[in-house]
C-alpha positions in Angstrom: 12.3 2.7 12.9 9.0 4.5 12.4 7.1 7.1 10.4 5.3 9.6 12.6 2.7 12.3 11.9 2.4 14.8 14.7 -0.9 16.8 14.5 -0.7 17.1 10.7 -3.2 19.2 8.9 -3.0 20.0 5.2 -4.7 22.7 3.1 -4.8 22.8 -0.7 -4.5 26.2 -2.4 -4.0 28.0 0.9 -4.7 31.7 0.7 -6.7 31.5 -2.5 -10.5 31.4 -3.1 -10.1 27.6 -3.6 -8.6 26.9 -0.2 -9.7 23.6 1.2 -8.4 21.8 4.3 -8.1 18.1 3.4 -6.4 16.6 6.5 -7.3 17.6 10.0 -5.0 17.2 13.0 -3.8 13.6 12.3 -1.3 12.0 14.7 -0.1 8.5 13.6 2.9 6.2 14.0 3.7 3.4 11.6 6.5 1.0 12.5 8.8 -0.8 10.1 7.5 -4.3 9.6 3.8 -3.4 9.7 1.4 -4.1 6.8 -1.1 -1.3 7.0 -4.2 -1.0 4.8 -5.9 2.4 4.4 -9.5 2.5 3.4 -12.0 5.3 2.9 -14.4 6.6 0.3 -13.3 8.7 -2.7 -12.3 12.2 -1.5 -11.7 11.1 2.1 -8.1 12.2 2.1 -6.3 8.9 1.7 -4.0 9.9 -1.2 -3.2 13.2 0.5 -2.3 11.3 3.7 0.1 8.9 2.1 1.9 11.6 0.2 2.9 13.1 3.6 4.5 9.8 4.6 7.4 10.2 2.1 7.6 14.0 1.9 5.8 14.5 -1.4 3.5 16.9 0.4 4.5 18.9 3.4 2.0 19.6 6.3 0.4 23.0 6.5 0.5 22.4 10.3 2.3 19.7 12.3 5.2 17.5 11.3 5.9 14.3 9.3 9.0 12.5 10.6 11.0 9.4 9.8 13.0 8.4 12.8 12.9 11.9 14.1 14.0 13.5 10.8 11.5 16.1 9.4 10.6 14.9 5.9 9.9 18.4 4.8 13.4 19.5 5.5 16.0 20.5 2.9 19.0 18.9 4.6 21.0 15.9 3.5 19.4 13.9 6.3 15.9 14.8 5.1 16.7 13.8 1.6 18.1 10.5 2.8 15.0 9.9 5.0 12.7 10.5 2.0 14.6 8.0 0.0 13.8 5.3 2.6 10.1 5.5 1.7 9.2 4.3 -1.8 5.9 5.0 -3.4 4.1 3.2 -6.2 1.2 5.3 -7.4 -2.2 4.1 -8.7 -1.7 2.9 -12.3 2.1 2.9 -11.7 2.7 2.2 -15.3 2.2 5.9 -15.7 5.4 6.3 -13.7 7.4 4.6 -16.5 9.3 7.0 -18.7 12.6 5.4 -20.0 13.2 3.8 -23.4 14.1 0.4 -21.8 13.1 -1.6 -18.8 16.7 -1.5 -17.6 17.0 2.3 -17.7 13.7 2.7 -15.9 14.6 0.5 -13.0 18.2 1.9 -13.0 17.1 5.5 -12.5 16.7 5.4 -8.7 20.0 3.5 -8.0 21.9 5.9 -10.3 20.6 8.8 -8.3 22.0 7.2 -5.2 25.4 7.6 -6.7 26.1 3.9 -7.2 28.6 2.6 -9.7 27.4 1.1 -12.9 28.2 -2.4 -11.7 26.2 -1.8 -8.5 23.3 -0.3 -10.6 23.2 -3.4 -12.8 23.2 -5.7 -9.8 20.3 -3.7 -8.3 18.4 -3.9 -11.6 18.9 -7.7 -11.9 17.9 -8.3 -8.3 14.8 -6.0 -8.5 13.5 -7.6 -11.8 14.1 -11.1 -10.4 12.3 -10.2 -7.2 9.1 -9.1 -9.1 9.3 -12.2 -11.3 10.6 -10.7 -14.6 13.3 -12.2 -16.7 16.3 -9.8 -16.9 17.7 -11.3 -20.1 14.4 -11.3 -21.9 13.1 -7.9 -20.8 15.9 -5.6 -19.7 16.4 -4.0 -23.2 12.7 -4.0 -24.2 10.5 -0.9 -24.0 8.4 -1.0 -20.9 5.5 0.4 -23.0 5.4 -2.8 -25.0 4.7 -5.0 -22.0 1.4 -6.3 -20.7 -0.4 -4.3 -18.0 0.7 -6.7 -15.3 4.3 -6.6 -16.4 4.4 -2.8 -16.6 3.0 -2.7 -13.0 5.8 -5.0 -11.9 8.5 -3.0 -13.6 7.2 0.1 -11.8 7.4 -1.8 -8.5 10.9 -3.0 -9.4 12.0 0.6 -9.9 11.0 1.3 -6.3 12.4 -2.0 -4.9 15.8 -1.3 -6.6 16.1 1.6 -4.1 15.9 -0.8 -1.2 13.4 1.3 0.8 12.5 0.6 4.4 8.8 1.4 3.6 6.8 0.8 0.5 3.6 2.8 -0.1 1.1 1.4 -2.6 -1.9 3.3 -3.9 -4.4 0.8 -5.2 -1.8 -1.8 -6.4 -4.4 -4.1 -8.0 -6.4 -1.4 -9.8 -7.2 -2.3 -13.4 -5.5 -5.7 -13.4 -7.0 -9.0 -14.4 -7.2 -11.7 -11.7 -4.0 -13.4 -12.8 -1.9 -10.2 -12.9 -3.4 -9.2 -9.6 -2.3 -12.5 -7.9 1.2 -12.0 -9.4 1.5 -8.5 -8.0 0.3 -9.4 -4.5 2.6 -12.4 -4.5 5.6 -10.2 -5.1 4.4 -7.6 -2.5 4.0 -10.3 0.1 7.3 -11.8 -0.7 9.0 -8.4 -0.3 7.2 -7.9 3.0 8.2 -11.2 4.4 11.7 -11.6 3.1 12.9 -8.0 3.7 10.8 -7.0 6.7 9.9 -3.6 5.2 6.8 -1.7 6.1 3.9 -1.8 3.6 1.3 0.9 3.5 -1.5 0.1 1.0 -4.4 2.3 0.0 -7.2 0.0 -1.3 -10.9 0.0 -2.1 -11.0 -3.7 -1.7 -12.2 -4.8 1.8 -11.1 -8.3 0.9 -7.5 -7.2 0.2 -7.4 -5.3 3.5 -8.6 -8.3 5.4 -6.4 -10.8 3.6 -3.1 -9.0 3.6 -2.9 -6.3 6.3 -2.3 -6.7 10.0 -3.5 -3.1 10.7 -6.3 -1.1 9.2 -6.8 2.6 9.1 -10.2 4.1 8.2 -10.1 7.6 6.8 -13.2 9.8 6.7 -13.4 13.5 6.0 -9.6 14.0 6.5 -9.5 12.2 9.8 -8.5 8.7 11.0 -11.7 7.5 12.6 -10.7 3.8 13.2 -7.3 2.1 13.7 -7.0 -1.6 14.6 -6.9 -5.2 13.4 -8.8 -5.6 10.2 -10.8 -8.7 11.4 -11.8 -7.0 14.6 -12.9 -3.7 12.9 -14.9 -5.6 10.2 -16.5 -7.8 12.9 -17.2 -5.2 15.6 -17.7 -1.9 13.8 -19.5 -2.8 10.7 -22.4 -0.4 11.3 -19.9 2.5 11.7 -18.1 1.5 8.5 -21.4 1.4 6.6 -22.4 4.7 8.1 -19.4 6.3 6.4 -20.1 4.7 3.0 -17.8 1.6 3.3 -18.7 -2.1 3.0 -17.5 -5.2 4.7 -15.8 -8.2 3.1 -18.1 -10.6 1.3 -17.0 -13.4 3.6 -18.7 -11.7 6.5 -21.9 -11.4 4.6 -21.7 -15.1 3.7 -21.1 -16.0 7.3 -24.2 -14.1 8.3 -26.3 -15.9 5.6 -25.0 -19.3 6.8 -25.8 -18.4 10.5 -29.3 -17.5 9.4 -29.5 -21.0 8.0 -28.5 -22.5 11.3 -24.8 -23.1 10.8 -22.7 -21.9 13.8 -19.8 -20.4 11.9 -17.2 -18.9 14.4 -16.4 -15.2 14.2 -12.7 -16.1 13.9 -13.2 -17.4 10.4 -11.9 -14.8 8.0 -10.9 -16.7 4.8 -12.5 -19.0 2.3 -10.5 -22.1 3.1 -11.4 -21.9 6.8 -15.0 -21.2 6.0 -15.2 -24.3 3.8 -13.6 -26.4 6.5 -16.2 -25.2 9.0 -19.1 -25.9 6.7 -17.9 -29.4 6.0 -17.4 -29.9 9.8 -20.9 -28.8 10.6 -22.4 -30.8 7.7 -20.5 -33.9 8.8 -18.5 -34.0 5.6 -14.9 -35.0 5.2 
């Protein structure tokens, strides 16, 4: 199973004085089971790109396909294909709309035509998956929850649809460190247990390095880099900096330690491994 973009270009306000081409001839394949991070400065086209991956936007030129089905189509097959790609927007609590947590999470499964017993089961499973207590929260207003809980309810609403792909636009934006850890724990659990594809837009180079196994760099509506996060951060840092992007702090720290004479291997990409290497080279246990 794969999402494919074939020579996709997209123009906002086509045929008006405000016409602007935002995506330029993008070809891309994302397989189910990949964890893809997408980075790029503000205005680079990241959000426009991901909205083509589930049919929210339709290409001005080219095609967006899921397993060969055109996502811009109006057929039953196209609607089913779009339903396999869930999206959680930046500040997803703004997606919440129902009077209770239950009704919000149940909205998607009901639209699939499931029975009420099946809907309830989906809601229970989705809330449990994101670490929320069904009995305590199902009948509460989602707007009376904490920011982290609201974010998880929004994710539960997408999870309840059992998508094959989950698109996340800045999933940790505005969260405190504790809520951020909780949200990423649930995302990683979903990724590992259900084997879905994760596509995450992020401004955090650390998150891209820590969680993703593939990194796309978007600049001026084009994908200018595509590869393993560690390799791109290590080998193409000047190109990243030239397009206004930074590298993870751990790479800067490794540079500083090497300047002090510690031979830290390039393969070290996380704090625990870095501390282990420092102790090793300092002769500490």
